[in-house]
Each structure stands twice: as structure tokens, then as C-alpha cells.
N, C-alpha and C positions, 0 to 999 in steps of 0.2 A: 448742633447747628453752628456753633462758633467755629468748629473745625473746618467748615465749608469755606471759610475765609482764609486766604493764604497767610502764612507767617510773616512774609515780607511786607504785605499790606498792613497788617496789624502793627508791625514795628514802625512803619512810617507814620502811622496814626499816632502812636505813642510819642515818637520824637517830635512831631509837630505840636502835640499837646504841651510837652515840656518847654519847647522854644517859645510858643505863643504866650503861655501863662507867665513865663519869666519876663518876656517883653512887656507884659501888662502889669507885672508885679501883683499877680493874683494867685491865690492858692485855691485850687479846686480839684477834686478827684475826677478821673476819667472813667465813665461807666459805659458799658455796652448793654443794650437791651434788645430783646427780640422784636421782630416786626418787619414786614416786607415793604411797606410804603416808606420811602426815605424820610427820615425825620431826625431832628436834633433839638435839644433844649437845655436851658440852664435851670436847675431845680435844687431844692433842699431835700436831701435824703438822710433820714435819721438825724436831722439837725446839722448835717455836714454839707458844705458847698460841693456841688457836682455839676459836671458837664456831661450830658448823656447823648450818645449817638446810637441809633439802632442799626441792626445788621443790614437792613435794606439800603441805608445811606452808605455804609462801608462798602458794600458791593457795587453801588453806583459809582462811587469815587474811584474804586480800584486801587491802584498804587500811585496815584497822583498826589504826591505830598503837598504841592502848592494848593491843591483844592481842599485837602484836609486842613491846611493852615487857614484858608478862607473861612471854612465852616467853624473852626475852633475860635478864630479871631472874633467872629460875630457873637458867638455864645459867651466867650470870655468877657467881651465888652459889656454884656448884660450884668455881669458880676462887678466889673470894675466901675461902672457908672451907677451902681446901686439900684438898677431896675428891679431885680428880684426882691430886694429888701424894701422897696418903696411902698408896699402895702397893696399894690395893684396885682393881687394874686388870688388864685383859687385853689382849694385843696382837692386832690383826687388820689385814688389809691394806685399802688404800683401796677395792679392788674390792668388799669386803664391805659397804661403806657407800654405794656409788654413785660415779659418775664426778665428780671435782672439776670444777666449772663455773667458778667465779670467786671473786675476793676483792675486797672493797671496792666491788663493784658498779659497776665502770668502764663496763660496757655500759649502765648506767642513766643515764649522763651525770653521775655524781657526781665532782666534782673530786678529784684525787689518788688515783684508783683505777685498777686495771688487771686484766687477765685473766691467770690462771695456767693453763698447760696442761702436760701431761707431768710432773706433780709426782713421780710414782713413789715416794711415801713410804709408810712404815708409819704407821698411826694407832693411838694408844693410846686405846681406847674405855673409859671408866671404867665400872666396875660398882659402883653405889652402893648403900649399905645403906638400909634404911627410915628410919633416923635422918638420913642424909645428905639423902634426898629431902625429908623434912619440914623440915630446916634450910634447904634450897634454896628451898622454897616460902616460908618465913617471911622470909628475907632478901630474896628476890625481891620480895616485897610492899613491904618497906622501900625498896628501890631505886626501885621504881615511884613510890612516894609522894614520895620525895626528888626525883625527876626531873620531878614534876608530872603523872604519868599517873594514870588512874582505876584503883585497885586491883581493882575489881569486874570488870575486863576479864579477870583471871586466872580467875575463875569462869566467865565467858562462854566463854572459850577452851576450857576443859576440857569444858564442856557441849556445845560445838560438835563437839569431837572424839568424844565419846561418842555423839553423835547420828548420826555417819557410819555407813554400812553396815560392820558388823564393827568398830565403834568400840573395843570392849574389846581388840581385837587390834592396835591402832595401836601401833607401837614406843614412842612417847613415853609412852603410858599403861600399858605393860606392866610397868613397874617398880613396886615397892611404895612407898607404899600404893596400893591399887586406885583406879581412876578416880573412882568415886562417893564413896569414903571421902575421897579427896583434895579433892573439891569441898566436902564438909562441913567438912573441916579448914581450907580456904581461907576459907570464910565466917566461921568462928570467929576465925581470925587477923585478918581485916580488921576485924571488929567490935571485937576487943580493941585493935587498934592505934588505931582511931578514938577509943575511950574514953580511951586513954593521951594522945592529942593534946588531947582536950577537957579532960582533967584538968590537963594542963600549961598550957593557956590560962587555966583558972580560977585558977591560982596567980598569974598575972600581972594578973588583972582587979582 
């Protein structure tokens, strides 16, 4: 099933992961899991930090590297801000999230990557609060901008997910705040951060 995703798409996902986690100063493995309904999450896998994206989400994003950065920025923020480690979590098995497909995108021809099979581990899937999600969105935008990505891709990604059949039921959008509210919050965040940058530049002119 992994082979149904183009090599170029997977390479863009991997590069975005590297750039975003560096911007956030976070170490986390990138995992791909099976599943048709677009989803992504930050979780502990065998005691290791991981950011997991399912194949449904990869296919939805396609080769839009800015949208991968938006997705990864949000999930990376959950690690950077301690949301996964905060104790607000629940344990579930890997079967509940889909079959683990790979780590590091070795099948995409990315150097230093490999395929993981038979992991047989429990996953701690974090259950985040509304404040955690808002903080994840805010810091995710910061990481995107620091890594040189277009922050408006975060808005485009959420709009794309909401436009899907049954979009409001997509797991990634099911957390609080709601999808449409989240889009409006993202727009306000981006505008505010751009004003901050412009004000900072004005001080140096």
C-alpha cells in the first residue's frame, strides 16, 4: 500500500519533517501508518517519540510540501510544549491506529531510512485539551515560518480536509476546537504573527 504513494511525495514529507523538527529543536521519529481517513498524531511508540501520519493524510496532501509542514508543525508542537508528556493521555494498541508501515521513508529512497515491521508495541495516543490544540496551532505556525514555509498552507490544509466527504468526521479534525473555528483561529494567528514580524523590521529600519 505504501507503494501507492509517489516517491516524490514521500520525499517532500520527509524533508518537511526534518526542517520542522529542527526549527522546533525536537527529536521525533516519522512514522507512516495504514488508514484511509486522513489522520496524524504525536505518540510514544516503544518508548520513543514519534509523529505518525497515515496514508490517507499523505494522499490528501499530495505533493504540497507547505501543507506537510503545517501538519508536522502542529504535531511537533505537541512534543515541544509537553502535551504528550503531561499525563493527559490514554493507552491504545497499534491495531487501533492502523498497521505500522514504515519509519524514515526508506521505501521512498531517502538515505538513512528503513522499514519497520512487527513492532508489536503499544501506542500512547494523546488526548489533548482545547488549549493544547490552540497552542499546537500557534507554535506550529511559528515553526513553519522559521523553516521557510508558507503559513497560509495551514489554512489550506484544514479547508481541504473539511471539503472532503464527511470532513467534520475526519479524526484529525474531531478534536477541539472545531474545524471551522480552527480555520478562523489560524487566520488570526497568521495575521498577528506577520504584524509582529513587520513591527520588528520597522524597529531596525
